[in-house]
KOLNUDO-380096 format. One record per residue (C-alpha): chain; x, y, z; residue number from 1. Coordinates in steps of 0.05 Angstrom, whole numbers, plus 32768, in hexadecimal, padded with zeros to 4 digits. Layout:
N
   chain     xx     yy     zz     n
       A      X      Y      Z   NUM
...
//
This chain:
312
   chain     xx     yy     zz     n
       A   85A4   7E9E   829D     1
       A   8569   7EBC   82C1     2
       A   858D   7EFE   82C8     3
       A   8548   7F32   82E7     4
       A   8540   7EEA   8318     5
       A   8586   7EEB   832E     6
       A   8590   7F3C   833F     7
       A   854F   7F2F   8364     8
       A   8570   7F00   8394     9
       A   85B3   7F1C   838E    10
       A   858E   7F64   83AB    11
       A   8566   7F32   83DC    12
       A   85AE   7F1E   8400    13
       A   85CC   7F5A   83FE    14
       A   858D   7F83   8427    15
       A   857D   7F47   8456    16
       A   85CB   7F40   845F    17
       A   85D4   7EF1   8457    18
       A   85C3   7EB0   8425    19
       A   8597   7E8B   845D    20
       A   8571   7ECF   8464    21
       A   8565   7ED9   841A    22
       A   8557   7E95   8409    23
       A   8521   7E93   8443    24
       A   84FE   7ED0   8426    25
       A   8503   7EB8   83DE    26
       A   84EA   7E76   83F3    27
       A   8522   7E55   83D5    28
       A   8558   7E2E   83FA    29
       A   85A4   7E42   840A    30
       A   85BB   7E1D   83CF    31
       A   8593   7E3B   83A1    32
       A   859A   7E86   83BC    33
       A   85E7   7E7B   83B0    34
       A   85EC   7E59   8369    35
       A   85BD   7E89   8351    36
       A   85EF   7EBE   836F    37
       A   8625   7EA3   8351    38
       A   8608   7E9B   830F    39
       A   85FD   7ED5   8315    40
       A   8646   7EF5   831A    41
       A   866A   7EBD   82E5    42
       A   862E   7EDB   82B1    43
       A   864C   7F20   82CE    44
       A   8698   7F0E   82CF    45
       A   8692   7F2F   8311    46
       A   86A0   7F24   835A    47
       A   8661   7F47   837B    48
       A   866C   7F24   83BC    49
       A   8697   7F1F   83F4    50
       A   8689   7EE0   8416    51
       A   869D   7ED2   845D    52
       A   8683   7EA2   8496    53
       A   8669   7EE1   84B9    54
       A   8651   7F1B   8486    55
       A   864D   7F1E   8441    56
       A   8672   7F6A   8420    57
       A   865A   7F84   83DF    58
       A   869D   7F8C   83BD    59
       A   86A2   7FCD   8386    60
       A   868F   7FAA   834F    61
       A   864B   7F94   838B    62
       A   863D   7FD9   8396    63
       A   862F   7FEE   834E    64
       A   8606   7FBD   8336    65
       A   85D8   7FBA   837D    66
       A   85C5   8003   8359    67
       A   85BB   7FF1   8318    68
       A   8593   7FB4   8335    69
       A   8567   7FE0   835D    70
       A   8557   800D   832E    71
       A   8547   7FD2   82F1    72
       A   8521   7FAD   8319    73
       A   84F3   7FEE   8333    74
       A   84E7   7FF4   82E3    75
       A   84D9   7FAE   82D7    76
       A   84B0   7FAB   8314    77
       A   848F   7FF2   82FD    78
       A   8487   7FD8   82B8    79
       A   8464   7F9A   82D0    80
       A   8430   7FC5   82EF    81
       A   841B   7FF2   82BD    82
       A   8418   7FAD   828C    83
       A   83EB   7F99   82C4    84
       A   83BF   7FD0   82C9    85
       A   83C8   7FDB   827C    86
       A   8381   7F9F   8278    87
       A   8360   7FC2   82BD    88
       A   8363   800A   82B3    89
       A   835B   802C   8264    90
       A   8382   8054   824F    91
       A   83C5   8069   8214    92
       A   83BE   806E   81D1    93
       A   8385   8039   81A9    94
       A   8395   8036   815D    95
       A   835E   8028   813C    96
       A   8356   8016   80EB    97
       A   8313   8023   80D4    98
       A   82E4   8032   8087    99
       A   82E4   8076   8069   100
       A   829D   807B   8078   101
       A   8292   805B   80AE   102
       A   82D3   8080   80CF   103
       A   82B2   80C6   80CF   104
       A   8276   80A5   80EA   105
       A   828B   8088   8127   106
       A   82B7   80C0   813D   107
       A   8286   80DF   8158   108
       A   8285   80A3   8192   109
       A   82CF   80A8   819D   110
       A   82C3   80ED   81B1   111
       A   828E   80C9   81D9   112
       A   82C3   8091   81F5   113
       A   82F8   80C3   8201   114
       A   82C8   80E6   8236   115
       A   82C8   80A8   8254   116
       A   830C   808D   825F   117
       A   8333   80D0   8245   118
       A   8373   80AC   825B   119
       A   836A   808B   8214   120
       A   8386   80A6   81DD   121
       A   8378   80A4   8197   122
       A   8391   8090   814F   123
       A   834F   8084   8116   124
       A   836E   806B   80D4   125
       A   8335   8071   8096   126
       A   8346   804E   8061   127
       A   8318   801B   8033   128
       A   834A   7FE6   803C   129
       A   8350   7FB4   8074   130
       A   8389   7FA2   8091   131
       A   83A7   7F68   80BC   132
       A   839F   7F8F   8106   133
       A   83E6   7F63   8113   134
       A   840A   7F70   80D7   135
       A   8407   7FC1   80DF   136
       A   83F6   7FC8   8128   137
       A   83AF   7FE4   812A   138
       A   8383   7FCC   816F   139
       A   8345   7FD0   8153   140
       A   832C   7FBF   8104   141
       A   82E6   7FDA   80FF   142
       A   82E5   7FAB   80C2   143
       A   82A5   7F96   8096   144
       A   82CE   7F49   807D   145
       A   82BB   7F0C   809E   146
       A   82F1   7EE9   8090   147
       A   8321   7EF3   80BF   148
       A   8372   7F00   80B0   149
       A   8394   7ED9   80E3   150
       A   837A   7EA5   8117   151
       A   8394   7ECD   814F   152
       A   835F   7F08   8147   153
       A   8311   7F10   8167   154
       A   82DA   7F1D   8133   155
       A   82A8   7F3C   8160   156
       A   8263   7F56   8141   157
       A   8251   7FA5   8141   158
       A   820F   7FA9   8119   159
       A   8203   7F9F   80D0   160
       A   81F8   7FD8   8099   161
       A   81E1   7FD4   8058   162
       A   81E0   800C   8017   163
       A   81A5   802D   7FF5   164
       A   81A2   804F   7FAD   165
       A   8189   8097   7FB3   166
       A   8188   80D1   7F80   167
       A   817D   8121   7F8B   168
       A   8130   8142   7F7C   169
       A   8150   816B   7F3D   170
       A   8168   812C   7F1B   171
       A   812F   8104   7F2C   172
       A   80FE   813E   7F1B   173
       A   8129   8141   7ED6   174
       A   812E   80EC   7ECA   175
       A   80EA   80D6   7EEB   176
       A   80F0   80A1   7F2C   177
       A   80FE   805B   7F27   178
       A   80D6   8024   7F44   179
       A   80F5   7FED   7F38   180
       A   8138   7FDC   7F32   181
       A   8134   7FD0   7EED   182
       A   8128   800D   7EDB   183
       A   816A   8024   7EF1   184
       A   818A   800F   7EB4   185
       A   8170   804A   7E8D   186
       A   8195   807A   7EC9   187
       A   81C5   8093   7ED4   188
       A   81EC   8076   7F0B   189
       A   8231   8083   7F30   190
       A   8260   804D   7F48   191
       A   827D   804F   7F91   192
       A   82BB   8027   7F89   193
       A   82DE   7FF9   7FB9   194
       A   829E   7FFC   7FE1   195
       A   826F   7FD5   7FB6   196
       A   8296   7FAB   7F8A   197
       A   8268   7F97   7F43   198
       A   8228   7FA3   7F36   199
       A   81EC   7FB8   7F5B   200
       A   81C0   7F75   7F74   201
       A   817D   7F83   7F80   202
       A   815A   7F3D   7F9D   203
       A   8114   7F30   7F9D   204
       A   80DD   7EFB   7F90   205
       A   80ED   7F06   7F49   206
       A   8132   7EE8   7F51   207
       A   816E   7F17   7F51   208
       A   8178   7F51   7F26   209
       A   81C4   7F78   7F24   210
       A   81CC   7FB8   7F0A   211
       A   8209   7FD4   7EF1   212
       A   822B   801C   7F00   213
       A   823B   804A   7ECA   214
       A   8284   8069   7EC5   215
       A   826A   80B2   7ECD   216
       A   8281   80C0   7F05   217
       A   82AB   8090   7F24   218
       A   82C1   809D   7F7B   219
       A   82DF   806A   7FBB   220
       A   82C7   80A5   7FF2   221
       A   8271   809A   7FFC   222
       A   8273   80DF   800B   223
       A   828B   80FE   7FC2   224
       A   8258   80CA   7FA8   225
       A   821E   80E0   7FCF   226
       A   823C   812C   7FBB   227
       A   8240   8118   7F76   228
       A   81F1   80FE   7F84   229
       A   81E0   8148   7F99   230
       A   81F9   8163   7F6E   231
       A   81D0   8141   7F36   232
       A   8202   810B   7F1C   233
       A   81DB   80D8   7F1A   234
       A   81B5   80A3   7F4B   235
       A   81EF   8081   7F90   236
       A   81F3   8047   7FAA   237
       A   8202   8064   7FF0   238
       A   8203   8042   803C   239
       A   81CF   8054   805E   240
       A   81FB   807B   8097   241
       A   8215   80A8   8063   242
       A   81DA   80BF   8044   243
       A   81B1   80D1   8080   244
       A   81CC   8111   807D   245
       A   81B8   811F   8038   246
       A   8172   8109   8047   247
       A   8161   8136   8079   248
       A   817A   8172   805A   249
       A   8159   8159   8017   250
       A   818E   815D   7FF4   251
       A   8182   810F   7FDC   252
       A   8143   80DB   7FDB   253
       A   8149   80A0   7FEF   254
       A   812F   806C   7FAF   255
       A   811B   802C   7FA7   256
       A   8103   8025   7FFE   257
       A   80F6   7FD5   7FFB   258
       A   813A   7FBD   7FED   259
       A   817B   7FC0   8014   260
       A   81B6   7FAF   7FEF   261
       A   81FC   7F96   7FFC   262
       A   81F2   7F85   804D   263
       A   821F   7F85   8083   264
       A   823A   7F74   80B8   265
       A   826D   7F8F   80DA   266
       A   82A3   7F7D   8111   267
       A   82D3   7F97   8138   268
       A   830D   7F6A   812A   269
       A   834E   7F67   8165   270
       A   8387   7F3F   8177   271
       A   836B   7F0C   81A0   272
       A   8390   7F08   81EE   273
       A   8382   7EE1   822A   274
       A   8386   7F31   8249   275
       A   8367   7F66   8223   276
       A   8384   7FAB   8223   277
       A   834B   7FD0   824C   278
       A   834A   8008   821A   279
       A   8335   7FCD   81E3   280
       A   830C   7FAE   820F   281
       A   82DF   7FEC   8224   282
       A   82E9   8000   81E1   283
       A   82C5   7FC7   81BA   284
       A   8292   7FBF   81EE   285
       A   8282   8009   81E3   286
       A   8276   8003   819B   287
       A   8256   7FD0   81A4   288
       A   8217   7FEB   81C3   289
       A   8221   8036   81A8   290
       A   822B   8021   8164   291
       A   81E3   7FF6   8155   292
       A   81C7   802D   817C   293
       A   81F1   8062   814B   294
       A   81D9   802E   8114   295
       A   8193   8041   8121   296
       A   8189   8087   8121   297
       A   81A3   8087   80DC   298
       A   8165   8049   80C9   299
       A   813A   807C   80E8   300
       A   8145   80AD   80AB   301
       A   8156   8082   8071   302
       A   810C   8059   807C   303
       A   80E4   808D   8090   304
       A   80B9   809C   804A   305
       A   80BB   80EB   804D   306
       A   8100   80DF   8037   307
       A   80EE   80B6   7FF5   308
       A   80E4   80B3   7FB2   309
       A   80AB   808B   7F98   310
       A   8085   808E   7F5E   311
       A   803B   80A1   7F69   312
//
């Protein structure tokens, strides 16, 4: 039986003083109300009401049950109101998963979002793999994959990113500046694992040319590879948003500026629901506007000729 509905009907019968009054207020027939109370008593295996032709009286069991019903129904109503409000007002804990380097980049965006919606708390997980949000309990996964793990997911495009080859001024002074991709073969090329699979593929009107990074330095964190390049270990291929600070400070120079490698689209991946939680909806809408603006700021740096190394 529908226990919650039975409890509601029982409380209404007691409060209204009769089955007829309860039936009228609930838009039910007398027979339906009587049957629901009888089913409730059968389910509990206890008499709740003593019925006479003139009045209803609560049994001892009925009095105890009435108190618990009112408590339980009050909590159910409170939970219902809270759940209904979840798609209206951003609040609660927002669980986000993101790639290492990109996660560091969006942390200032999290702070700005939190100023707008201070009742939202964040759990940010950074790693290089793309998890299944449904299985691992993430509200939003900021992903570079274009294949959805499940038909129940939504993938909202947030923008595109790419990688650029860079090296330190000291390394270039010692080993020379490559003016075309084929000249990279004579250089020490550092390997960003997990992020860059296989070789560095350069394409132009002459076709495709692939450079294989060496074994001198391998790491799965872009910032560490950038530091290795800064220390003069060789040329690295890094996401454009990772190198901007190094370029501004003069620690690295962009090479072969006419090339953008490994262009990929970033998505916000989240479960598809009819009533989307307000914190998810507002966070995704916020990212859709703010992340492209942040990318544009970083692109302005990597596209500035003052930060390029070009053979004269």
